[in-house]
C-alpha positions as CSV (number, residue, x, y, z in Angstrom):
1,M,11.0,-9.5,1.8
2,N,9.8,-6.6,-0.2
3,V,10.5,-3.8,2.4
4,F,9.4,-0.4,1.2
5,Y,9.5,1.6,4.5
6,E,11.7,1.5,7.5
7,G,11.7,3.8,10.5
8,Q,11.5,4.5,14.1
9,I,8.2,5.0,15.9
10,L,7.8,8.6,16.9
11,W,6.2,10.1,20.0
12,S,3.5,11.6,17.7
13,Q,2.6,8.1,16.6
14,I,1.8,6.9,20.1
15,D,-1.7,6.8,21.7
16,A,-2.8,7.1,25.3
17,N,-2.2,3.4,25.8
18,Q,1.5,3.9,25.1
19,H,1.5,2.0,21.8
20,M,1.3,2.9,18.1
21,R,-2.0,4.7,17.4
22,H,-4.4,3.1,14.9
23,S,-4.1,5.8,12.2
24,A,-0.2,5.7,12.3
25,Y,-0.5,2.1,10.9
26,A,-2.4,3.5,7.9
27,D,0.2,6.3,7.5
28,V,3.2,4.0,7.4
29,A,1.4,1.6,5.0
30,A,0.6,4.6,2.7
31,Q,4.2,5.7,2.7
32,A,5.4,2.1,2.0
33,R,2.9,1.9,-0.9
34,L,4.1,5.2,-2.3
35,N,7.7,4.1,-2.0
36,M,6.8,0.9,-3.8
37,L,5.2,2.9,-6.7
38,E,8.2,5.2,-6.9
39,S,10.6,2.2,-7.0
40,L,8.6,1.0,-10.1
41,G,9.0,4.4,-11.8
42,L,5.5,5.6,-10.9
43,R,6.7,8.8,-9.2
44,P,4.0,11.2,-8.0
45,T,5.1,13.7,-10.7
46,K,4.7,11.2,-13.4
47,L,1.2,10.2,-12.2
48,F,0.3,13.9,-11.8
49,A,1.4,14.6,-15.3
50,F,-1.4,12.3,-16.4
51,K,-3.7,13.7,-13.8
52,I,-4.0,10.2,-12.2
53,G,-3.7,9.2,-8.6
54,P,-4.3,6.1,-6.5
55,V,-7.6,5.9,-4.6
56,L,-8.6,3.4,-1.9
57,F,-12.0,1.7,-1.6
58,K,-11.3,-0.3,1.5
59,E,-8.6,-0.6,4.1
60,E,-8.4,-3.4,6.7
61,L,-6.0,-3.6,9.6
62,V,-5.3,-6.7,11.7
63,Y,-3.3,-6.0,14.9
64,L,-1.1,-8.9,15.9
65,R,1.4,-7.5,18.4
66,E,2.0,-4.1,20.1
67,V,4.4,-1.6,18.6
68,T,5.7,0.9,21.1
69,L,7.7,4.2,21.2
70,N,11.2,4.0,19.6
71,D,10.5,0.6,18.0
72,N,12.1,0.3,14.6
73,I,9.7,-1.1,12.0
74,K,9.8,-2.5,8.5
75,V,6.8,-2.4,6.2
76,T,6.5,-4.7,3.2
77,C,4.2,-4.4,0.2
78,E,2.9,-7.0,-2.2
79,V,0.1,-6.9,-4.7
80,T,-2.3,-9.8,-3.9
81,Q,-4.7,-9.3,-6.8
82,S,-5.2,-7.0,-9.8
83,R,-6.8,-6.8,-13.1
84,P,-4.6,-7.6,-16.1
85,D,-4.3,-3.8,-16.9
86,G,-3.6,-2.9,-13.2
87,S,-6.8,-0.7,-13.1
88,R,-8.0,-2.4,-9.9
89,W,-5.7,-3.9,-7.3
90,S,-5.2,-5.1,-3.7
91,I,-2.0,-4.7,-1.7
92,R,-1.0,-6.4,1.5
93,H,1.4,-4.6,3.8
94,E,3.0,-6.4,6.7
95,L,4.5,-4.4,9.5
96,Y,7.5,-6.0,11.4
97,R,9.1,-4.8,14.6
98,S,12.9,-4.8,14.8
99,D,12.8,-8.1,16.7
100,G,11.4,-9.7,13.6
101,V,7.9,-10.2,15.0
102,K,5.0,-9.4,12.6
103,A,2.9,-6.8,14.4
104,S,0.2,-6.1,11.8
105,V,-1.3,-6.8,8.4
106,I,-2.8,-4.0,6.4
107,M,-4.9,-4.8,3.3
108,V,-6.0,-2.1,0.9
109,H,-8.2,-2.4,-2.2
110,G,-8.1,0.3,-4.7
111,A,-7.9,1.7,-8.2
112,W,-6.8,4.8,-10.1
113,I,-8.7,8.1,-10.3
114,D,-8.7,10.7,-13.0
115,M,-8.1,13.8,-10.8
116,E,-9.8,16.2,-13.2
117,K,-12.9,14.1,-14.0
118,R,-13.1,12.7,-10.5
119,K,-13.9,9.3,-12.0
120,L,-12.1,5.9,-12.0
121,A,-9.4,5.6,-14.7
122,V,-7.3,3.1,-16.4
123,L,-3.6,3.8,-16.4
124,P,-2.0,4.7,-19.8
125,I,-0.2,1.6,-21.1
126,E,3.3,2.8,-20.3
127,L,2.2,3.3,-16.6
128,S,0.3,0.1,-16.5
129,Q,3.3,-1.8,-17.6
130,L,5.3,-0.3,-14.8
131,F,2.6,-1.1,-12.2
132,M,2.5,-4.7,-13.3
133,K,6.1,-5.1,-12.3
134,A,5.1,-4.6,-8.6
135,P,6.1,-7.4,-6.2
136,R,3.3,-10.0,-6.1
137,S,2.4,-12.2,-3.2
138,A,2.7,-16.0,-3.3
139,D,-1.1,-16.1,-3.3
140,Y,-1.5,-13.5,-6.1
141,I,-4.8,-13.7,-8.1
142,E,-5.4,-12.1,-11.4
143,Q,-8.9,-10.7,-11.6
144,G,-11.1,-10.7,-14.6
145,A,-12.0,-7.4,-16.2
146,H,-15.4,-7.3,-14.4
147,A,-14.4,-8.8,-11.0
148,T,-15.6,-7.1,-7.9
149,K,-14.1,-7.1,-4.4
150,S,-15.9,-8.0,-1.2
């Protein structure tokens, strides 16, 4: 299991129905994703030095089971598809409760953005090589250079 975030569900992450609020799922997935990038050597400071950052086009969340106050969770990350240079990618996150039950699946589809030009960018080769070491899912697909996502 490629766990990149573990933590306790906080009061601030709970909604009026007494379970984890919808936007908190996106928050923990984003933290797990950033932790994964950092584990590869793609620290925010390194990306910022190149004026590049990750950008999302689409985020999908499937709720499977409730997560409640004080539950301890683990969030995994795996790349499910990418272009050979890592310029476009999809990452699947799975959120597990402490009892081992999978509570949600979060899929994101994204790329890299040049933060000065505000346009999509390709990572410099040294950063691309680091990104391509990210954990891949068993159903990983390598996209062609001109592939599009649905």
